[in-house]
C-alpha positions as CSV (number, residue, x, y, z in Angstrom):
1,M,-15.6,5.3,-13.4
2,T,-17.4,2.1,-12.4
3,I,-18.9,3.1,-9.0
4,L,-20.2,-0.5,-7.9
5,T,-17.3,-2.7,-8.5
6,E,-17.3,-6.6,-7.9
7,Q,-15.1,-5.8,-4.9
8,L,-16.9,-3.3,-3.3
9,A,-20.5,-5.7,-3.8
10,S,-18.7,-8.3,-2.2
11,Q,-17.7,-6.4,0.8
12,I,-21.3,-5.4,1.0
13,V,-22.7,-9.1,0.7
14,Q,-20.0,-10.2,3.5
15,R,-20.9,-7.0,5.8
16,T,-24.4,-7.5,5.5
17,M,-24.4,-11.1,6.1
18,S,-22.4,-11.0,8.9
19,I,-25.4,-9.2,10.5
20,I,-28.9,-10.8,8.9
21,H,-29.7,-14.8,8.5
22,A,-30.0,-14.4,4.7
23,N,-28.2,-14.5,1.3
24,I,-27.2,-12.0,0.0
25,N,-27.1,-11.3,-4.0
26,I,-25.5,-8.1,-5.8
27,M,-26.1,-7.6,-9.2
28,D,-24.9,-4.9,-11.6
29,R,-26.9,-2.6,-14.4
30,T,-27.4,-5.2,-16.4
31,G,-28.8,-7.6,-13.8
32,T,-26.2,-10.1,-13.8
33,I,-25.2,-10.9,-10.4
34,I,-21.4,-10.2,-9.6
35,A,-21.6,-10.9,-5.8
36,S,-23.7,-13.5,-3.6
37,G,-23.5,-15.2,-0.7
38,N,-24.0,-18.4,-3.1
39,P,-20.7,-18.2,-5.0
40,S,-21.4,-20.7,-7.5
41,R,-24.6,-18.0,-8.7
42,I,-22.0,-15.2,-9.6
43,G,-22.2,-14.5,-13.3
44,Q,-25.9,-15.6,-13.8
45,L,-28.5,-13.1,-15.2
46,H,-31.1,-12.9,-12.5
47,D,-34.8,-12.0,-13.7
48,G,-35.8,-10.3,-10.7
49,A,-33.1,-7.2,-11.2
50,V,-33.4,-6.8,-14.6
51,Q,-37.4,-6.1,-13.8
52,V,-36.4,-4.3,-11.2
53,I,-34.0,-1.7,-13.2
54,R,-36.8,-1.9,-16.4
55,E,-39.4,-0.8,-13.9
56,K,-37.7,1.7,-11.3
57,R,-38.9,0.0,-8.5
58,T,-38.7,-2.9,-5.7
59,I,-39.9,-6.1,-7.1
60,E,-41.0,-8.6,-4.4
61,I,-41.1,-12.4,-5.6
62,D,-42.7,-14.7,-2.8
63,T,-42.4,-18.6,-2.5
64,S,-45.4,-19.2,-5.4
65,G,-44.1,-16.7,-7.7
66,A,-40.8,-18.0,-7.5
67,T,-41.9,-20.5,-10.3
68,H,-42.2,-18.0,-13.1
69,W,-38.4,-16.4,-12.6
70,Q,-36.4,-18.8,-14.7
71,S,-33.2,-17.5,-12.2
72,S,-34.5,-16.1,-9.2
73,Q,-35.4,-17.2,-5.6
74,S,-38.1,-15.8,-3.3
75,G,-37.2,-13.0,-1.4
76,I,-36.9,-8.7,-2.3
77,N,-35.0,-7.2,-4.9
78,L,-34.4,-3.7,-4.5
79,P,-32.5,-0.8,-6.7
80,I,-29.4,0.4,-5.7
81,T,-29.1,3.8,-6.5
82,F,-26.5,6.7,-7.2
83,Q,-26.3,10.6,-7.7
84,N,-30.3,9.3,-8.8
85,N,-28.9,6.8,-11.1
86,I,-29.6,3.1,-10.8
87,I,-26.8,1.7,-10.9
88,G,-27.4,-2.0,-9.2
89,V,-29.6,-4.2,-7.5
90,I,-29.6,-6.0,-4.0
91,G,-31.5,-9.0,-3.7
92,I,-32.8,-10.4,0.0
93,T,-33.1,-14.0,-0.3
94,G,-36.0,-15.1,1.7
95,P,-40.0,-14.8,2.1
96,P,-41.0,-11.2,1.5
97,D,-43.0,-11.1,5.2
98,R,-40.4,-12.4,6.9
99,I,-37.8,-9.8,5.4
100,R,-39.2,-6.5,4.4
101,D,-39.2,-4.6,7.8
102,Y,-35.8,-4.9,7.1
103,S,-35.1,-4.5,3.6
104,Q,-35.0,-1.0,3.1
105,L,-31.8,-0.5,5.7
106,I,-30.0,-3.5,3.6
107,Q,-30.8,-1.1,1.0
108,M,-29.9,2.0,2.6
109,G,-26.1,0.3,3.8
110,A,-25.7,-0.6,0.7
111,E,-25.7,3.0,-0.7
112,L,-24.0,5.1,2.0
113,T,-21.0,2.6,1.2
114,L,-21.4,3.2,-2.5
115,E,-21.5,6.9,-1.2
116,Q,-18.6,6.8,1.2
117,A,-16.1,4.3,-1.4
118,F,-17.3,6.6,-4.2
119,L,-16.1,10.2,-1.7
120,T,-12.7,7.8,-0.2
121,N,-12.1,7.5,-3.9
122,E,-12.0,11.1,-4.7
123,I,-10.4,12.4,-1.6
124,Q,-7.6,9.9,-2.9
125,Q,-7.8,11.2,-6.4
126,N,-7.5,15.0,-5.4
127,K,-4.7,14.2,-3.0
128,Q,-2.6,12.1,-5.6
129,I,-3.1,15.2,-7.9
130,R,-2.5,17.5,-5.5
131,Q,0.9,15.5,-5.1
132,T,1.8,15.5,-8.5
133,Q,1.6,19.3,-8.9
134,I,3.6,19.9,-5.7
135,T,6.3,17.4,-7.3
136,N,6.1,19.1,-10.4
137,I,6.6,22.7,-9.1
138,L,9.5,21.4,-6.7
139,L,11.4,18.9,-9.5
140,G,10.4,21.4,-12.6
141,T,12.3,24.1,-14.4
142,E,9.6,25.5,-15.7
143,Q,10.4,29.2,-15.7
144,D,7.3,30.8,-16.6
145,Q,6.0,32.1,-13.1
146,T,2.3,32.6,-14.5
147,Y,2.1,29.0,-15.7
148,I,3.7,28.1,-12.0
149,Q,1.0,30.0,-10.2
150,E,-1.6,28.4,-12.5
151,R,-0.3,25.0,-11.6
152,A,0.4,25.9,-7.5
153,H,-3.2,27.4,-7.8
154,Y,-4.9,24.0,-9.6
155,A,-3.5,22.3,-6.7
156,K,-4.8,24.4,-3.9
157,L,-1.7,25.9,-3.3
158,D,-1.0,29.0,-1.4
159,I,2.1,30.8,-2.9
160,Q,2.2,33.0,0.3
161,T,3.3,30.4,2.3
162,T,5.9,29.2,4.4
163,Y,7.5,25.7,3.9
164,A,10.4,24.0,4.8
165,V,11.3,21.0,2.6
166,I,12.1,17.7,4.3
167,I,13.7,14.9,2.6
168,I,13.8,11.5,4.1
169,F,15.7,8.8,2.8
170,T,16.6,5.1,4.3
171,P,18.5,2.6,2.2
172,V,16.3,0.1,1.0
173,L,14.2,-1.7,3.6
174,D,12.2,-4.7,3.8
175,K,8.3,-4.8,4.6
176,K,8.5,-4.6,8.6
177,H,11.1,-1.2,8.1
178,T,9.0,0.2,5.2
179,E,5.8,0.4,7.1
180,E,7.7,1.6,10.5
181,V,9.0,4.4,8.7
182,E,6.2,5.6,7.5
183,K,4.7,5.6,11.1
184,H,7.4,7.8,12.2
185,I,6.7,10.0,9.6
186,Q,3.3,10.2,10.1
187,S,4.2,11.2,13.9
188,W,5.7,14.2,12.3
189,L,3.1,16.1,10.7
190,N,0.7,18.9,11.5
191,H,-2.5,18.8,9.4
192,E,-1.4,21.6,7.2
193,D,1.3,20.0,6.1
194,E,2.3,17.8,2.9
195,H,3.8,14.7,2.8
196,I,4.6,12.6,-0.2
197,R,6.4,9.2,-0.8
198,L,8.9,10.2,-3.8
199,F,10.7,6.4,-4.0
200,T,10.5,3.7,-1.9
201,N,13.2,4.9,-0.2
202,Q,12.8,8.3,-0.1
203,H,10.0,10.9,1.5
204,L,9.1,14.4,1.0
205,I,7.3,16.6,3.6
206,L,6.7,20.3,3.0
207,K,6.5,21.7,6.7
208,K,4.2,24.5,7.1
209,E,5.9,27.5,9.4
210,I,3.9,27.9,12.2
211,G,4.7,30.6,14.7
212,Y,8.2,30.5,16.1
213,S,9.5,27.9,14.1
214,N,12.3,28.2,11.8
215,H,14.4,24.8,10.1
216,A,16.9,24.6,13.3
217,H,13.9,24.2,15.5
218,I,12.1,21.5,13.6
219,K,16.2,20.1,13.1
220,D,16.6,19.8,17.1
221,I,12.8,18.6,17.5
222,L,13.4,15.6,14.3
223,V,16.6,14.8,16.4
224,E,14.4,14.1,19.2
225,K,12.4,11.5,17.5
226,H,15.1,10.2,16.1
227,K,16.8,8.8,18.9
228,N,13.8,6.7,19.6
229,S,13.5,4.9,16.0
230,S,15.0,1.9,15.5
231,I,15.3,2.4,11.4
232,P,18.7,1.7,10.2
233,N,20.5,4.6,8.5
234,M,18.1,6.6,8.2
235,T,19.1,10.4,7.1
236,I,16.6,13.4,7.2
237,A,17.7,16.8,5.2
238,V,15.8,19.7,6.8
239,G,16.0,22.8,4.1
240,S,14.9,26.2,4.9
241,Y,11.7,27.8,6.0
242,L,11.5,29.7,2.5
243,T,8.2,31.5,0.9
244,G,6.8,30.8,-2.6
245,V,6.9,28.2,-5.5
246,D,10.9,29.8,-5.8
247,G,11.5,29.5,-2.5
248,W,9.8,25.9,-2.1
249,R,12.0,24.8,-5.1
250,Q,15.0,26.2,-3.2
251,S,14.4,24.6,0.3
252,Y,14.2,21.2,-1.9
253,Q,17.3,21.6,-3.8
254,Q,18.8,22.3,-0.1
255,A,17.8,18.8,1.1
256,Q,18.6,17.4,-1.9
257,K,21.8,18.7,-2.1
258,I,22.2,16.8,2.1
259,I,21.1,13.6,0.7
260,E,23.8,13.4,-2.2
261,V,26.5,15.0,0.0
262,T,25.7,12.8,3.0
263,K,25.2,9.5,1.4
264,T,28.7,9.4,0.6
265,L,30.1,11.4,3.8
266,Y,27.8,9.8,6.7
267,P,26.1,6.9,5.4
268,S,24.9,6.0,8.9
269,G,22.5,8.3,8.8
270,G,21.4,11.4,11.5
271,V,19.7,14.9,10.9
272,W,21.3,17.3,9.0
273,N,20.1,21.1,7.9
274,Y,22.3,23.1,5.2
275,E,24.2,25.3,7.9
276,D,25.6,21.8,9.4
277,L,27.1,21.1,6.5
278,S,28.8,24.0,4.9
279,L,32.0,22.8,3.9
280,E,31.0,19.4,2.9
281,I,28.4,21.2,0.5
282,L,31.3,23.6,-1.1
283,A,33.1,20.4,-1.4
284,Y,30.2,19.0,-3.4
285,D,29.3,21.7,-5.5
286,L,33.4,22.0,-6.3
287,L,33.8,18.4,-7.5
288,K,30.1,19.1,-9.4
289,N,31.2,21.9,-11.0
290,K,34.7,23.0,-11.4
291,P,36.3,19.1,-11.1
292,Q,39.3,20.2,-12.5
293,S,40.0,22.9,-9.5
294,T,40.1,20.2,-7.1
295,K,42.8,17.9,-8.5
296,E,45.8,19.7,-6.6
297,L,43.7,19.1,-3.2
298,T,42.5,15.3,-3.8
299,T,46.5,14.5,-4.5
300,T,47.4,16.0,-1.5
301,Y,45.3,14.1,0.4
302,Q,46.3,11.0,-1.6
303,R,49.7,11.5,-0.8
304,I,48.3,10.4,3.1
305,L,46.6,6.9,1.7
306,T,48.9,5.9,-0.3
307,E,51.7,5.7,2.7
308,S,52.1,1.8,4.3
309,D,50.3,3.7,7.7
310,G,47.9,5.7,5.4
311,I,44.5,4.4,6.8
312,Q,45.7,5.0,10.6
313,L,46.9,8.5,9.5
314,H,43.8,9.1,8.3
315,Q,41.7,8.6,10.4
316,T,43.8,10.2,13.1
317,L,43.2,13.1,11.1
318,Q,39.7,12.7,11.0
319,T,39.7,12.0,14.7
320,Y,41.7,15.1,15.4
321,I,39.5,17.3,13.1
322,E,35.9,16.1,14.5
323,E,37.6,17.1,18.1
324,N,38.4,20.7,16.8
325,G,41.9,20.1,17.1
326,K,42.1,19.6,20.9
327,V,45.2,17.2,21.0
328,S,44.4,15.6,24.9
329,I,40.5,14.8,23.7
330,T,42.4,13.5,20.3
331,S,44.3,11.3,22.1
332,D,41.9,9.8,24.8
333,K,39.9,9.0,21.7
334,L,42.5,7.4,19.6
335,F,43.7,5.6,23.2
336,I,47.0,6.6,22.1
337,H,49.6,8.8,24.0
338,R,50.2,12.6,23.1
339,N,53.6,12.2,22.0
340,T,52.6,9.4,19.0
341,L,49.3,11.7,18.3
342,T,52.4,14.5,17.7
343,Y,54.3,12.3,15.8
344,R,51.3,11.4,12.9
345,L,50.4,14.7,13.0
346,D,54.2,15.9,12.1
347,K,54.1,13.0,9.6
348,I,51.1,14.1,7.8
349,H,52.7,17.8,7.7
350,Q,55.8,16.5,6.2
351,I,54.0,14.4,3.6
352,T,51.6,16.8,2.3
353,G,53.4,20.0,3.7
354,K,50.4,21.5,5.6
355,D,50.6,21.5,9.0
356,P,47.7,20.0,10.9
357,R,48.5,22.2,13.8
358,N,47.8,25.3,11.6
359,I,44.0,26.4,11.5
360,N,44.2,27.4,8.0
361,H,46.1,24.1,6.9
362,L,43.7,21.7,8.8
363,L,40.9,23.5,7.0
364,E,43.0,22.5,3.2
365,L,43.2,18.7,5.1
366,K,39.3,18.7,5.4
367,M,38.6,20.3,2.5
368,A,41.1,17.4,1.0
369,S,39.7,15.0,2.6
370,L,35.9,15.7,2.1
371,L,37.0,16.1,-1.9
372,Y,39.2,12.7,-2.1
373,T,36.4,11.0,-0.2
374,L,33.4,12.3,-2.7
375,E,35.5,11.6,-5.6
376,S,36.1,8.0,-4.4
377,N,32.6,7.4,-4.4
C-alpha cells in the first residue's frame, strides 16, 4: 500500500502552509514533487530530495548554494520516515537560518499525519473485513460448523454473544434523506452493536443484548425514536434476540421476512417484530411454499372485489378486522350507520359463504385477504 499518496501530500501542504508563511513541497521516494504550494512544480524532480533519500539525512540549501542545484531552491529538505523507512521528503522553501527552528516540527507533523492516516485506513479495513464476515455468516448457506466458527473467530465475533438482528428498509431516497437515515441509525447504537449498510436503501444492525433488553423492549424504544423521524415510509424489522451463529442467522431471516411481508402489506412503514405479523408471515410462507393450497381462499376473496361495490366492501372488511369486529367503532371510523355496516357484512357473507361475525370465518377472511394482497403484488 502506498502510504504517501498525492492526496495526503496535498493535505499536508495545505495544512502546513495555513500555519507558516513559507512554500512547502512534498516529494515521493523517487524525489519527484507530488504536492506543492507552487502547483507548477508538481511532477518535477527535486535534486535536494534525491540527495536526502540517497544519504538518509536532512539537506540544507542556502541562497549561495542554490545555484549548484538544478531544480531546487534555498530551503531545508527533511526525510519523511514511516516504520523506520524513508518514504518521501518534505521541503520548506526559505533561508535555512530563518526556518531551521521549526523545520523539525513540520517534519514531525507530516510523519504524525501519515501515521494517523495509516491507522485510520487499517481500522477501516478491519471494519470492512468484519462487516464482510458478518454478512457472509448471516447470508451464507455453509453448514460446516467448524468453518462457520472460524469465520466468526476471524471477524473477532464472540459466538456466545446474544444479538437481535434489525433491518432498516427505506424506498430509494435522495441524498438528504439518505444522510438522515444514517444519522437516525447512529442514534440507536451502543458501542458493542454492529452496523452494516447492505444496500443504498437497506441497513443491518446486530443489537447486543444488555441486561433486561429483549426484542419487545427494543421495539418499544425504536417506535419512540421512529415517531421523531421525518424519513418517509421507513420500515424497521426487529428479529428475536438469539445466541450464536445459527441464532443470528435465524434472527436475520425473521427480520428479512418481515421486510418482505410489510413491503406489500404495509408500504407506509413502521416498526415490527415477528410476533406482530404471525398471521401475515403464515400467509407469506403458505403462498411461497404451498401456493396450490391457497387457491380456494384467494378465489373466495376475489369474489368480493368482482362486485360493483367490491372496493367498498373490501375497505369495510379491513376496518372491521382492524377494530376486532367492534361494530360501533367500525361504523364511526367509516362514517356510516350501524345498519349500513350490517348490510355490508351480510353481503360479504352472501358472496363468500363466510360470516364476518363468526370468529372462525373472520379469521379465514383475513387470511384470504392477506393471501390475495400478497399474490397480487
